[in-house]
C-alpha positions in Angstrom: -33.2 -3.6 19.3 -35.1 -6.1 21.4 -35.1 -8.6 18.5 -31.3 -8.3 18.2 -31.0 -8.9 22.0 -33.2 -12.0 21.8 -31.3 -13.4 18.8 -28.0 -13.1 20.7 -29.5 -14.7 23.8 -30.9 -17.6 21.8 -27.9 -18.3 19.5 -25.0 -17.5 21.7 -26.5 -18.4 25.1 -25.5 -15.3 26.9 -27.6 -13.6 29.5 -29.9 -10.6 28.8 -27.6 -8.0 30.5 -24.7 -9.1 28.3 -26.8 -9.2 25.1 -28.2 -5.7 25.9 -24.7 -4.3 26.5 -23.4 -5.8 23.2 -26.3 -4.5 21.1 -26.4 -1.1 22.8 -22.6 -0.6 22.5 -21.9 -2.1 19.1 -25.0 -3.3 17.2 -27.6 -0.7 17.7 -27.3 0.5 14.1 -26.5 -2.9 12.5 -29.0 -3.5 9.7 -28.5 -7.2 9.5 -27.7 -9.1 12.8 -27.3 -12.4 10.9 -24.5 -10.9 8.7 -22.7 -9.9 11.8 -23.1 -13.4 13.3 -21.6 -14.8 10.1 -18.6 -12.5 10.6 -18.4 -13.5 14.3 -18.2 -17.2 13.6 -15.8 -16.8 10.7 -13.5 -14.7 12.9 -13.5 -17.3 15.6 -12.5 -20.0 13.0 -9.6 -17.9 11.7 -8.3 -16.4 15.0 -7.4 -17.8 18.4 -9.6 -15.7 20.5 -9.7 -16.7 24.2 -12.3 -16.0 26.8 -16.0 -16.5 27.6 -18.6 -16.1 24.8 -19.3 -12.6 26.0 -15.6 -11.7 26.0 -15.2 -13.2 22.5 -18.2 -11.3 21.3 -16.9 -8.0 22.6 -13.5 -8.6 20.9 -15.1 -9.5 17.6 -17.4 -6.5 17.8 -14.4 -4.2 18.1 -12.9 -5.9 15.0 -16.2 -5.6 13.1 -16.3 -1.9 14.0 -12.9 -1.4 12.4 -13.6 -3.7 9.5 -16.9 -2.2 8.5 -16.8 1.4 9.8 -13.7 3.0 11.4 -11.2 2.1 8.7 -13.2 4.2 6.2 -13.2 7.2 8.6 -9.7 7.3 10.1 -6.5 7.0 8.1 -4.4 5.8 11.0 -6.9 3.0 11.9 -7.1 2.1 8.2 -3.3 1.8 7.9 -3.1 -0.4 11.0 -5.9 -2.5 9.7 -4.3 -2.9 6.2 -0.9 -3.9 7.6 -2.4 -6.4 10.0 -4.7 -8.0 7.5 -2.3 -8.2 4.5 1.0 -8.9 6.4 3.5 -10.5 4.1 1.3 -10.4 1.0 0.1 -8.1 -1.8 -2.8 -5.8 -1.0 -3.3 -3.3 -3.8 -2.8 -3.1 -7.6 -1.7 0.4 -8.6 -2.0 1.4 -12.2 0.2 4.0 -14.1 -1.5 7.4 -13.9 -4.0 6.5 -11.1 -3.0 9.7 -9.4 -0.5 12.6 -9.7 1.8 14.0 -7.0 4.4 16.6 -6.8 7.6 17.4 -4.8 10.2 20.1 -4.5 13.8 19.4 -5.6 17.0 21.4 -5.3 18.5 22.5 -8.6 21.5 24.4 -7.4 22.1 27.9 -6.0 19.7 27.1 -3.2 16.8 27.2 -5.6 14.0 24.6 -5.7 11.8 23.5 -8.5 8.4 21.8 -8.3 8.3 18.4 -10.1 5.1 16.7 -11.0 4.9 12.9 -11.4 2.3 10.3 -12.2 1.8 7.0 -10.2 3.6 4.0 -11.6 2.4 0.5 -12.3 3.2 -1.6 -9.2 1.9 -4.2 -6.9 1.7 -2.6 -3.4 2.5 -5.1 -0.6 2.9 -5.4 3.1 6.2 -7.0 4.2 6.9 -9.3 7.2 7.5 -6.2 9.3 4.1 -4.7 8.5 5.5 -2.0 6.3 4.0 -0.8 3.0 6.5 -2.2 0.5 7.3 -3.1 -3.1 6.8 -6.7 -4.3 10.4 -7.6 -3.3 9.7 -6.6 0.4 11.6 -3.3 0.2 9.7 -0.7 2.2 8.6 2.5 0.5 10.4 5.6 1.6 8.5 8.2 3.6 8.2 10.7 0.9 5.5 12.5 -1.3 4.9 9.4 -3.4 4.1 7.2 -0.3 1.8 9.9 1.2 -0.1 10.2 -2.1 -0.3 6.4 -2.5 -1.8 5.9 1.0 -4.3 8.7 0.4 -5.3 7.1 -2.9 -5.7 3.6 -1.3 -7.6 5.0 1.6 -10.1 6.6 -0.8 -10.3 3.5 -3.0 -10.6 0.7 -0.4 -13.0 -1.2 -2.7 -9.9 -2.0 -4.8 -8.0 -3.6 -2.0 -7.3 -7.3 -2.6 -8.5 -7.2 -6.2 -6.8 -7.8 -9.6 -3.5 -8.8 -7.8 -2.7 -11.5 -10.3 -2.8 -9.4 -13.4 0.7 -9.1 -14.9 2.4 -5.8 -14.6 2.9 -3.8 -17.8 6.2 -4.3 -19.7 7.0 -0.6 -19.1 6.7 -1.0 -15.4 9.2 0.6 -13.0 10.2 -1.5 -10.1 10.4 1.4 -7.6 10.0 5.1 -7.5 13.4 6.7 -7.8 14.6 9.6 -5.7 16.1 12.7 -7.4 19.5 11.6 -6.2 19.1 8.1 -7.7 17.9 9.6 -11.0 21.0 11.9 -11.0 23.3 9.0 -10.3 21.8 7.1 -13.3 22.2 10.2 -15.5 25.9 10.5 -14.4 26.5 6.8 -15.3 24.9 7.4 -18.7 26.9 10.6 -19.3 30.2 8.8 -18.4 29.3 5.9 -20.7 28.5 8.3 -23.5 31.7 10.3 -22.9 33.9 7.1 -23.0 32.2 5.9 -26.2 32.9 9.3 -27.9 36.4 9.4 -26.5 37.2 6.0 -28.0 35.7 7.0 -31.4 37.8 10.3 -31.3 41.0 8.4 -30.6 40.3 6.0 -33.4 39.7 9.0 -35.7 43.0 10.6 -34.7 44.9 7.4 -35.2 43.3 7.0 -38.7 44.3 10.6 -39.7 47.9 10.0 -38.5 48.1 6.7 -40.4 46.9 8.4 -43.6 49.5 11.2 -43.3 52.3 8.7 -43.0 51.1 6.9 -46.1 50.8 10.1 -48.1 
């Protein structure tokens, strides 16, 4: 601990009381003080942090605590970290079948059935409003799929930011459809099929009438 305090005093030119406070509060269990200092200087380059060296150090320590520890322990902190860090860009490549989830849907007469689904092949993004979204910026609905997705990303944080440029599969689905949207598509398909069969039936009737007249 004394070695860490002395390094901060020598490199950052803060006094012993400030260095002792920083090490005792944030860096007591840090295995490599030099790795932390690399993170400190990188953060100062990227972000406009205002204040004295001691104040800047405290702010960066809080960021480091989230970056290297708290986001792996608390889902809310993780989600806030993810949306801040990846605002307006892709953050996670999800593959088809990475996880399964289920939900209950009404099937008439007040009855509900449990439907199981597999994850789809999509690029998970964070839009300009810091919402988890599809590639086009449309936010994910707050449903069972989103809950399962966030749980999966939380448990697989080592995949965040990786393989984002790999093309999506040809069979990809742009978004997870709700049961209502699926039914609407089915209705459109049924209507289309009915009209096609109706046209064929009318042609068949006209042909029979024409044959009767000829005979």
